[in-house]
C-alpha positions in Angstrom: 0.0 0.0 0.0 1.4 3.4 -1.0 -0.1 5.0 2.1 2.3 2.8 4.2 5.5 3.5 2.2 7.0 5.7 5.0 6.3 3.0 7.6 8.2 0.6 5.4 11.3 2.7 5.9 11.4 1.5 9.5 14.0 -1.2 9.8 13.1 -4.6 11.1 15.3 -4.2 14.2 13.6 -0.8 15.0 10.0 -2.1 14.9 9.6 -2.9 18.6 11.1 0.4 19.5 8.8 2.2 17.2 5.8 0.5 18.8 7.0 1.8 22.2 7.5 5.3 20.7 4.0 5.2 19.2 2.5 4.3 22.6 3.9 7.5 24.2 1.2 10.2 24.6 4.0 12.9 24.3 4.3 11.9 20.6 1.0 10.3 19.6 -1.1 13.3 20.6 -3.7 11.0 22.4 -4.3 8.7 19.4 -3.9 4.9 20.1 -1.9 3.4 17.3 -1.2 0.1 19.1 -4.0 -2.0 17.4 -3.0 -0.7 14.0 0.7 -1.4 14.4 -0.1 -4.9 15.7 -2.2 -5.4 12.6 0.4 -4.2 10.2 3.4 -5.9 11.9 3.2 -9.2 9.8 3.1 -7.2 6.5 6.2 -5.1 7.3 8.3 -3.9 5.4 6.8 -4.2 1.9 3.1 -4.0 2.8 2.2 -5.5 -0.6 0.1 -8.5 0.4 -3.2 -8.7 -1.5 -5.0 -9.2 1.8 -3.8 -5.8 3.0 -6.5 -3.4 1.6 -7.9 -0.2 3.0 -11.2 -2.0 3.7 -9.3 -4.8 5.6 -7.5 -2.3 7.8 -10.7 -0.3 8.4 -12.8 -3.3 9.3 -10.1 -4.5 11.7 -9.9 -1.1 13.4 -13.6 -0.4 13.4 -15.5 -3.7 13.4 -19.2 -3.3 12.5 -18.9 0.2 11.1 -19.4 1.2 7.5 -16.1 1.8 5.6 -15.1 5.5 5.6 -12.0 6.2 3.5 -11.6 9.7 4.9 -11.3 8.4 8.5 -8.7 5.8 7.5 -6.7 8.4 5.4 -6.5 10.6 8.5 -5.3 7.7 10.7 -2.6 6.6 8.2 -1.5 10.2 7.7 -1.1 10.6 11.4 0.9 7.4 11.5 3.2 8.7 8.8 3.8 11.9 10.7 4.6 9.7 13.8 7.2 7.9 11.7 8.8 11.2 10.8 9.0 12.1 14.5 10.6 8.6 15.2 13.2 9.2 12.5 14.1 12.5 14.1 14.3 11.0 17.5 16.6 8.2 16.3 18.7 10.7 14.5 19.0 12.9 17.6 19.8 9.9 19.8 22.8 9.0 17.6 23.9 12.6 17.0 27.4 13.4 18.2 26.2 17.0 18.8 24.4 16.1 22.0 27.5 17.3 24.1 27.6 20.6 22.1 23.9 21.2 22.7 24.2 20.4 26.4 27.2 22.7 26.8 25.2 25.5 25.2 22.2 24.8 27.5 24.3 24.6 30.8 26.1 27.8 29.8 22.9 29.6 29.1 21.4 28.4 32.4 24.5 29.4 34.3 25.3 26.0 35.7 29.1 26.1 35.5 30.1 22.7 37.0 28.2 20.8 34.2 29.2 23.4 31.5 32.9 23.0 32.4 32.6 19.2 32.4 31.2 19.3 28.8 33.7 21.9 27.7 36.6 19.6 28.8 35.1 16.7 26.9 34.8 18.8 23.8 38.4 20.2 24.0 39.6 16.6 24.3 37.6 15.7 21.1 39.3 18.6 19.3 42.8 17.6 20.4 42.5 13.8 20.0 40.6 13.3 16.8 42.3 12.2 13.6 41.9 14.5 10.6 39.2 13.5 8.2 36.8 14.7 5.5 34.2 15.8 8.1 36.6 16.9 10.9 36.8 20.6 10.1 33.0 21.0 9.7 32.4 19.2 13.0 35.2 21.1 14.8 33.7 24.5 13.8 30.5 23.6 15.7 32.5 22.6 18.8 34.7 25.7 18.6 31.7 28.0 18.4 30.1 26.4 21.4 33.4 26.6 23.4 34.0 30.2 22.5 30.5 31.2 23.5 30.9 29.3 26.8 34.3 31.1 27.5 32.7 34.4 26.6 29.9 33.9 29.2 32.4 32.8 31.8 34.7 35.7 31.0 37.7 33.4 30.3 39.5 35.6 27.8 42.6 33.5 27.5 40.9 30.2 26.6 38.5 32.1 24.3 41.4 33.6 22.5 43.1 30.2 22.0 39.9 28.6 20.7 39.2 31.5 18.3 42.7 30.9 16.8 41.8 27.3 16.4 38.5 28.4 14.8 40.3 30.4 12.1 42.6 27.5 11.3 39.6 25.1 11.1 37.6 27.6 9.0 40.4 27.9 6.4 41.1 24.2 6.3 37.3 23.6 5.9 37.2 26.0 3.0 40.2 24.3 1.3 38.9 20.8 1.8 35.3 21.5 0.7 36.6 23.3 -2.4 38.5 20.1 -3.3 35.5 17.9 -2.4 33.1 20.0 -4.5 35.5 20.2 -7.5 35.9 16.4 -7.2 32.1 15.9 -7.3 31.8 18.2 -10.4 34.6 16.3 -12.1 33.1 12.9 -11.3 29.4 13.6 -11.7 28.2 17.1 -12.1 30.1 18.7 -14.9 28.2 17.1 -17.7 24.9 18.5 -16.4 26.1 22.1 -15.8 25.1 24.8 -18.2 28.4 26.7 -17.9 32.0 25.7 -17.5 33.2 26.1 -13.9 35.9 28.6 -14.9 33.3 30.9 -16.4 31.2 31.1 -13.2 31.7 33.3 -10.1 32.6 30.1 -8.2 35.2 29.1 -10.7 36.8 32.6 -10.8 37.0 32.7 -7.0 38.6 29.2 -7.0 41.2 30.3 -9.5 42.0 33.4 -7.4 42.9 31.3 -4.3 46.5 30.1 -4.0 45.7 26.6 -2.7 49.3 25.4 -3.3 50.6 28.3 -1.1 48.0 27.6 1.6 49.0 23.9 1.6 52.7 24.8 1.8 52.1 26.9 5.0 50.0 24.2 6.6 52.6 21.5 5.7 55.5 23.7 7.1 53.7 24.0 10.4 53.4 20.2 10.6 49.7 20.5 11.2 47.9 17.1 11.1 45.4 18.7 8.8 47.9 18.7 6.0 47.6 14.9 5.4 43.9 14.9 4.5 44.1 18.2 2.6 47.0 16.9 0.5 45.2 13.6 -0.3 42.1 15.5 -1.6 44.4 17.9 -3.5 46.0 14.9 -5.3 42.5 13.4 -5.9 41.4 16.6 -7.8 44.7 16.7 -9.7 44.2 13.2 -10.9 40.6 13.8 -12.0 41.8 16.9 -13.9 44.5 14.7 -15.6 42.9 11.3 -15.7 45.5 9.8 -18.2 48.4 10.5 -15.8 48.9 7.2 -14.0 51.7 8.6 -11.9 49.2 10.8 -10.0 47.1 7.7 -9.2 50.2 5.8 -7.9 51.2 8.8 -5.8 47.7 9.0 -4.3 47.6 5.3 -3.6 51.1 5.4 -1.9 50.3 8.5 0.1 47.0 7.0 1.4 48.7 3.7 2.3 51.5 5.5 4.1 49.2 7.8 6.1 46.1 5.7 6.7 47.0 5.2 10.4 47.1 9.0 10.8 43.8 9.7 9.1 40.2 9.1 10.1 39.3 5.5 9.0 36.0 6.6 7.4 37.9 9.2 5.3 40.4 6.5 4.2 37.5 4.4 3.0 35.8 7.3 1.2 39.0 8.1 -0.6 39.3 4.4 -1.6 35.8 4.7 -3.0 36.9 7.7 -5.0 39.8 5.7 -6.3 37.4 3.1 -7.6 35.7 5.9 -9.7 39.2 6.9 -11.0 39.9 3.3 -11.9 36.6 3.0 -13.7 37.4 6.1 -15.7 40.8 4.7 -16.6 39.3 1.4 -17.5 36.9 3.2 -19.9 39.9 4.7 -21.6 41.2 1.2 -22.4 43.5 0.8 -19.4 42.1 -2.6 -18.5 44.5 -3.3 -15.7 42.5 -0.8 -13.6 39.4 -3.0 -13.7 41.2 -5.4 -11.3 42.5 -2.5 -9.2 39.0 -1.2 -8.7 37.5 -4.6 -8.0 40.2 -5.3 -5.3 39.2 -2.1 -3.6 35.5 -2.7 -3.8 35.9 -6.2 -2.5 37.9 -4.9 0.4 35.3 -2.2 1.2 32.4 -4.7 1.0 34.2 -7.3 3.2 35.1 -4.6 5.8 31.4 -3.5 6.1 32.0 0.0 4.7 28.8 0.0 2.7 26.8 -1.0 5.9 28.2 2.0 7.7 27.3 4.8 5.3 25.7 7.6 7.2 23.6 9.0 4.3 21.9 5.7 3.6 20.9 2.8 5.8 20.9 0.6 2.7 23.6 -0.9 0.5 23.9 1.6 -2.5 22.4 -0.2 -5.5 24.9 1.3 -8.0 27.9 0.0 -6.0 26.1 -3.4 -5.6 25.8 -3.6 -9.4 29.4 -2.4 -10.0 30.8 -5.1 -7.7 28.8 -7.8 -9.5 29.7 -6.5 -12.9 33.5 -6.4 -12.1 33.5 -9.8 -10.3 31.9 -11.4 -13.4 34.3 -9.7 -15.8 37.2 -11.0 -13.7 35.7 -14.5 -13.4 35.4 -14.3 -9.6 31.9 -15.8 -9.8 32.0 -17.9 -6.6 32.8 -14.8 -4.5 30.3 -12.6 -6.3 27.5 -15.2 -5.9 28.2 -15.2 -2.1 28.3 -11.4 -2.1 24.8 -11.2 -3.7 23.2 -13.8 -1.4 24.8 -12.2 1.7 24.1 -8.6 0.9 20.8 -8.5 -1.1 18.8 -8.1 2.1 20.7 -4.9 2.8 19.3 -3.2 -0.3 16.3 -0.9 -0.1 13.3 -3.2 0.0 11.7 -2.1 -3.3 14.9 -3.1 -5.1 15.9 -6.1 -3.0 14.3 -9.0 -4.9 14.7 -7.6 -8.4 18.4 -6.7 -8.1 19.2 -10.0 -6.3 17.6 -12.1 -9.1 19.0 -9.9 -11.9 22.5 -10.2 -10.4 22.2 -14.0 -10.0 20.9 -14.2 -13.6 24.1 -12.3 -14.8 26.3 -14.7 -12.7 24.5 -17.8 -14.1 24.8 -16.4 -17.7 28.5 -16.0 -17.2 28.7 -19.5 -15.9 26.8 -21.0 -18.9 23.8 -21.9 -16.7 21.2 -20.4 -19.1 18.1 -22.1 -17.8 18.8 -20.9 -14.2 19.5 -17.4 -15.6 16.1 -17.3 -17.3 14.4 -18.5 -14.1 16.0 -15.6 -12.2 15.1 -13.1 -14.9 11.5 -14.2 -14.6 11.5 -13.1 -11.0 12.6 -9.5 -11.8 10.0 -6.8 -11.7 10.9 -3.1 -12.2 9.5 0.2 -13.5 13.0 1.7 -14.1 13.7 2.1 -17.8 17.4 1.5 -17.7 17.0 -1.6 -15.6 14.3 -2.8 -18.0 16.7 -2.3 -20.9 19.4 -4.3 -19.2 16.9 -7.2 -18.6 15.9 -7.2 -22.3 19.6 -7.2 -23.2 20.4 -10.2 -21.0 17.3 -12.1 -22.4 18.7 -11.4 -25.9 22.1 -12.7 -25.0 20.7 -15.9 -23.5 18.4 -16.5 -26.6 21.5 -16.1 -28.8 23.6 -18.5 -26.8 20.8 -21.1 -26.7 20.1 -20.8 -30.5 16.6 -19.5 -29.9 16.8 -17.3 -33.0 13.1 -16.9 -33.6 12.4 -15.8 -30.1 15.4 -13.5 -30.3 14.2 -11.7 -33.4 10.8 -11.1 -31.7 12.5 -9.8 -28.6 14.8 -7.5 -30.5 11.8 -5.9 -32.2 10.1 -5.1 -28.9 13.5 -4.1 -27.4 14.2 -1.7 -30.2 10.8 -0.1 -29.7 12.0 0.9 -26.2 15.2 2.6 -27.4 14.2 4.0 -30.8 12.9 7.3 -29.5 15.7 9.8 -29.4 15.8 12.5 -26.7 18.0 14.3 -24.3 17.2 12.2 -21.3 19.2 8.9 -21.2 20.3 9.4 -24.8 23.8 8.1 -24.2 22.4 4.9 -22.6 19.7 4.5 -25.3 22.4 4.8 -28.0 24.5 2.0 -26.5 21.4 -0.3 -26.5 20.5 0.7 -30.1 24.0 -0.2 -31.2 23.8 -3.5 -29.3 20.6 -4.4 -31.1 22.2 -3.4 -34.4 25.2 -5.7 -34.0 23.2 -8.6 -32.6 21.0 -8.4 -35.7 24.1 -8.5 -37.8 25.2 -11.6 -36.0 21.9 -13.3 -36.6 22.1 -12.4 -40.3 25.6 -13.9 -40.4 24.3 -17.2 -39.1 21.7 -17.3 -41.9 23.5 -15.7 -44.8 27.2 -15.8 -44.1 29.8 -13.2 -44.9 33.2 -12.8 -46.6 36.3 -12.3 -44.4 36.7 -8.7 -45.4 33.1 -7.9 -44.5 33.5 -9.5 -41.1 36.7 -7.5 -40.5 34.9 -4.3 -41.4 32.1 -5.1 -38.9 34.7 -5.8 -36.2 36.5 -2.6 -36.9 33.2 -0.6 -36.6 32.3 -2.5 -33.4 35.7 -1.7 -31.8 35.2 2.1 -32.4 31.4 2.2 -31.6 29.7 3.2 -28.3 28.0 -0.1 -27.7 26.8 -2.1 -24.7 28.4 -5.6 -24.1 31.1 -4.8 -26.6 33.4 -7.7 -25.3 30.6 -10.3 -25.6 29.7 -9.1 -29.2 33.3 -9.1 -30.3 33.8 -12.7 -29.0 30.6 -13.9 -30.8 31.8 -12.3 -34.1 35.3 -13.9 -33.8 33.8 -17.3 -32.9 31.7 -17.1 -36.1 34.8 -16.3 -38.1 36.5 -19.4 -36.9 
């Protein structure tokens, strides 16, 4: 049920706690949700059982009364708002800013013993933490709370020291975030921007800042911040000069050398960025970087990095697919199969089943288990266009491998209908699929009509230069036909 989609975001291990939360009159505003939650518990998290209709819920809540959709809508709307309050409460409970907020409150209320206790804890956090990608941002909040506390307690010496620390953190934060935002633009955002960065106000300001000079000063002062700033500086340099492999080696060596001095989460985030760099190099034809990226992704997956991502409680689907794709390409199918079965339940529930079965279908296809691959594909249901196209493509490859040419021709006609329409949105992806269909049709025609050696060579030369999906597989099929 769509009305219960927010409730589906509550994780299995949180459900009992949510029921306790919903029972609190402080949050539920006098409405009793206990019966409703007990009713819905067996259907969590998907709430897609055919039995679970609006009429069924209403009848269970109000036995003997005539169905009233408006009343039920109000109840479910209230439950969704309660879910939001629960999310906020869980976020607050795990928030590291609790000590900062308590310092502010005790300072404002004039209770010095407690305020001093929290200020000492926060000073220790400032002095003992390893530098990382979020350190400077988090430190600024701590520093602001401390300087306000020292101002209220008239401690000018300590306030002066912490303000100096604030200036250093502010400048380091500006440097780091400038690198982070440039990195994101180079990786993802640049192709969607209307103007080149250098022509914008932001770009002109960046070009006016002497980042090398600032880094030189920080390095000379032996400030711990230099390590993480230097790593992100190298990352941006590599992305600006993607063909320069010496920059990648320097980045990898520097990260390895200093990982003990850097926040572990930042080390892992930098490793994930290195995967993106490897993928870009692989796309340029430097195939050795496919294995490099896979080794890193495998390490991150086995270390639980994707389970610890703060911005998502679920395994990122793009990374899930990238790991499967690379593992298959490198013929590490046993590990990839274990990875899929062990991690599919960590995906967002609406993607869980489809992405699991699609991945297993890809693995079975690579292993020559075509019947099993078809069985898994039959379990995949999705509304996502790109995902649908990938499914059609895999069906087409299976039909070709099994000699089901009549079924393949019928499939290709329907498949082409999905990609024939040209437009700005997804055009690059659609083009790759159109070209895949074009070359697969040529393969079918070869099987029926044959071709001279020079014609086959011409096709292979075109295929090598073309932007086409599954280029390696198509090339292999053409070469097998030749022999």
